C-alpha positions in Angstrom: -15.3 0.1 24.9 -16.8 3.4 24.1 -14.9 5.5 21.5 -15.1 8.8 19.8 -14.3 8.6 16.1 -13.3 11.5 14.0 -13.8 10.3 10.4 -13.0 12.1 7.1 -16.1 12.4 5.0 -15.8 13.5 1.4 -18.3 12.9 -1.4 -15.7 12.8 -4.2 -12.3 14.1 -5.3 -13.8 17.6 -6.1 -15.6 17.9 -2.7 -13.7 19.9 0.0 -14.4 17.2 2.7 -14.4 17.5 6.5 -14.0 15.6 9.7 -17.2 14.3 11.2 -17.6 13.1 14.8 -19.2 9.7 15.6 -19.7 8.1 19.0 -19.6 4.3 19.2 -19.9 2.0 22.1 -20.0 -1.8 22.9 -16.7 -2.2 20.9 -15.1 -5.5 21.7 -11.3 -5.4 22.1 -11.3 -8.6 19.9 -12.8 -6.8 17.0 -10.7 -5.9 14.0 -10.6 -2.2 13.0 -12.8 -2.9 10.0 -15.3 -4.9 12.1 -15.6 -1.8 14.3 -16.3 0.3 11.1 -18.9 -2.3 10.1 -20.7 -1.8 13.4 -20.6 1.9 12.9 -22.0 1.6 9.4 -24.8 -0.7 10.5 -25.8 1.9 13.0 -25.7 4.7 10.4 -27.8 2.7 8.0 -30.4 1.9 10.6 -30.6 5.7 11.3 -31.0 6.3 7.5 -27.6 8.0 7.3 -25.0 7.6 4.6 -22.5 4.9 5.7 -18.8 5.6 5.7 -17.1 4.4 2.5 -13.9 2.4 2.9 -12.0 -0.2 0.9 -11.7 -3.8 1.9 -11.5 -7.2 0.3 -9.6 -10.2 1.7 -9.4 -9.0 5.4 -6.4 -11.3 5.8 -3.6 -8.8 5.2 -3.0 -9.9 1.7 -4.7 -7.6 -0.8 -3.7 -4.2 0.7 -7.1 -2.6 -0.1 -8.0 -1.7 3.6 -5.5 1.1 3.8 -6.5 3.8 6.3 -4.6 6.6 8.0 -5.3 6.1 11.7 -4.1 8.6 14.4 -1.5 9.9 12.0 -0.1 6.5 11.0 -0.6 4.4 7.9 -2.5 1.2 9.0 -2.6 2.5 12.6 -0.4 2.1 15.7 0.5 -1.6 15.3 3.6 -2.7 13.2 3.8 -5.3 10.4 0.0 -5.5 9.9 -2.6 -4.0 7.6 -5.7 -2.1 8.8 -7.8 -5.3 8.6 -5.4 -7.0 11.0 -5.4 -4.1 13.5 -7.4 -5.1 16.5 -9.3 -2.7 18.9 -7.2 -3.9 21.8 -4.6 -1.4 20.6 -6.9 1.3 21.8 -8.4 2.2 25.2 -11.9 2.9 26.4 -12.7 6.5 25.8 -10.1 7.1 23.1 -10.5 9.5 20.3 -9.5 8.0 17.0 -8.8 10.0 13.9 -9.5 8.1 10.6 -8.4 9.5 7.3 -7.8 8.3 3.7 -4.2 7.9 2.3 -3.4 11.4 1.1 -1.4 11.8 -2.1 -1.9 13.7 -5.3 -1.6 10.3 -7.2 -4.3 8.8 -4.9 -7.4 10.9 -5.5 -10.3 10.3 -3.1 -13.2 8.3 -4.5 -15.4 8.8 -1.5 -14.7 9.2 2.2 -11.8 6.9 3.1 -11.6 5.1 -0.3 -8.9 6.3 -2.7 -8.0 5.5 -6.3 -4.7 3.7 -6.4 -4.8 2.7 -10.1 -1.5 4.7 -10.5 0.2 1.6 -9.0 -1.5 -0.6 -11.6 -0.2 1.7 -14.4 3.4 1.5 -13.0 3.1 -2.3 -12.9 1.9 -2.3 -16.5 4.8 -0.2 -17.6 7.3 -2.9 -16.7 6.5 -5.0 -13.7 6.4 -8.3 -15.7 8.5 -10.7 -17.7 7.8 -11.8 -21.3 7.4 -15.6 -21.4 7.0 -18.0 -24.3 3.7 -19.8 -23.6 3.8 -21.9 -26.7 4.1 -25.2 -24.8 7.9 -25.2 -24.9 8.4 -23.3 -21.6 11.2 -24.4 -19.3 10.4 -25.5 -15.8 11.5 -22.6 -13.5 13.1 -25.2 -11.2 15.5 -26.0 -14.0 17.3 -22.7 -13.6 19.7 -22.7 -10.6 19.3 -19.6 -8.4 21.4 -18.9 -5.3 19.2 -19.2 -2.2 20.3 -15.8 -1.0 19.1 -14.2 -4.2 15.9 -16.2 -4.2 15.2 -15.1 -0.6 15.7 -11.4 -1.4 13.6 -11.6 -4.5 10.8 -13.3 -2.4 11.1 -10.6 0.3 10.6 -7.9 -2.4 7.7 -9.8 -4.0 5.8 -9.7 -0.7 4.9 -6.1 -1.4 1.1 -5.9 -1.6 0.9 -2.4 -3.1 -1.2 -1.0 -0.3 0.4 2.5 -0.6 1.4 2.9 3.1 4.8 4.0 1.9 3.3 6.8 -0.2 0.9 7.9 2.6 3.8 8.0 5.1 6.3 9.9 2.9 6.3 13.7 3.2 6.9 13.8 -0.5 4.3 11.1 -1.3 7.1 9.0 -2.9 6.3 5.6 -4.4 10.0 4.7 -4.5 9.6 1.8 -2.0 6.8 0.3 -4.0 8.5 0.6 -7.4 11.8 -0.6 -6.1 10.2 -3.7 -4.7 8.6 -4.5 -8.0 11.9 -3.8 -9.8 14.0 -5.8 -7.3 11.9 -9.0 -7.4 12.9 -9.4 -11.1 16.4 -7.8 -11.0 17.5 -10.5 -8.6 16.3 -13.4 -10.8 17.7 -14.5 -14.2 14.2 -14.5 -15.7 14.1 -10.7 -15.1 17.5 -9.8 -16.5 16.4 -10.0 -20.2 14.2 -6.9 -19.9 15.9 -5.2 -17.0 16.9 -2.1 -18.9 13.5 -1.3 -20.3 11.8 -2.3 -17.0 13.4 0.1 -14.7 13.4 3.0 -17.2 9.7 2.6 -18.0 8.5 2.1 -14.4 10.4 5.1 -13.0 9.1 7.2 -15.9 5.6 6.1 -15.2 6.1 6.8 -11.5 7.1 10.4 -12.2 4.2 10.9 -14.7 1.7 9.8 -12.0 2.8 12.6 -9.8 4.6 10.8 -7.0 7.4 12.7 -5.2 11.0 11.7 -4.9 12.6 9.7 -2.0 13.3 11.7 1.2 15.7 9.2 2.7 13.7 9.5 5.9 13.0 5.8 6.2 9.4 6.1 7.4 8.2 4.1 4.5 10.0 1.0 5.7 8.8 1.5 9.3 5.1 1.8 8.2 5.2 -0.9 5.5 3.0 -3.9 6.7 5.3 -6.3 4.9 8.6 -4.7 6.1 9.9 -4.0 2.5 13.5 -2.9 3.0 15.1 0.4 1.9 17.8 -1.7 0.3 15.4 -2.2 -2.6 15.5 1.6 -3.3 19.3 1.5 -3.5 19.1 -1.5 -5.9 16.6 0.3 -8.1 18.8 3.4 -8.2 21.7 1.2 -9.3 19.5 -0.5 -11.9 18.3 2.9 -13.2 21.8 4.3 -13.4 23.1 1.3 -15.4 20.1 1.4 -17.7 20.5 5.2 -18.3 24.1 4.7 -19.3 23.1 2.1 -21.9 
C-alpha cells in the first residue's frame, strides 16, 4: 500500500508543534502500525532527517506504552487492541492517516508522539497498593475464600494497563476509568478492605491534583479502552468515595 501520513511533530512541551506530511509506500497489510512507523523512521534516518519519536515496549498489547491517537481515535479504528496490535489491513491503499499524541494537560508532550504519563504513576503511588507483612509469616492468598463472582470482577478491573486511552478520548480528559479500575481491583477483595478508606480518598485527591477533568458520563472511555474496562467501576469508585467521605 501507499499511504499519506500526517504526523504531529513537536520538539518538547514548550514547542508549538505542527502536522507534517510524509508519503510512504510498500506498506504490507500484515505490518503492525508500529512496524509501519519503523519503516518510515528507517527512511527518515537514511535521508539524515529526525525520526518520529513514539513510545513502545512490549509490542504485545500488555504495557500500554504505544498509545497513539489515530484518525481521531485512541489506538486507531480497531476495537479491543492497543496501537501495537493494530494492523495496516485496517487501512486502504491511498489512505491519509492522521497520527497524534494523546492530548491532555496531565499528559505533557515529551517529543512528537511521546507523552509523559507519570501522572498515572503518582495516582498509583497515592493508594493503588495493599500493605503486606513480609516477615515470613504471610498467609497464602488461596487460604482466603473469595466468591468467584468477586474474583472475576476484580480480575477484570486489574486488566487495566494504564495506557491512557480513556483520558485521550474523554472531552474533559478524565482519568476516572483508570482510577476506578485501580480502586475496584482492591475494593472487591478482602485484602483491599483494610485500607479502602484511605485508598480511594488519596487516589481521587491525587487525580484532581494532576489536572484530570471529571467524568462526562459519555461512555467513550469504555468503548476506546483496549481492555474493555467497564463503566461499572466508576460507579463503584463513587460509592467507595462517598462512604469514605462520610467516615
